[in-house]
C-alpha positions, 0 to 999 in steps of 0.5 A: 367201424360197423355196429356189431364190431363196436358191440363185440369189442365193448362186450370184450372190454367189459369182460376184461375189466371185470376180471381183476375186480372179480378176483379182488372181490373173491378175496374180500369175500373169504369170510362168506366162503368160510361161512358157506363151507362151515354151514353147508359143507360145500368145499369153498376154502382151501389152503391156497384160497377160495375155490374156482367156483367162488371166483366164477360165481363172483365173475358171473354176477359182476359181469351180468351187473356190468352188462345190465348197467351198460345196456341201461346206459345205452338205452337211456342215451338213445332215448335222449 
């Protein structure tokens, strides 16, 4: 398999794996979202749970962290 396809499918796998983890993390951070709404007046908690931007921000941070970890792991593997 060509290298670019491995990178593509690897990146896609990271994004797919991060999705349910980000959902659970968003739910677990409800006290933070309530505090943000109370302190700054930014709508973050509704009657159906956290707003979309809460999930997107957790998902973006988690994906960024995962890609950095994978990148550092691959860089360390090549150095050995």
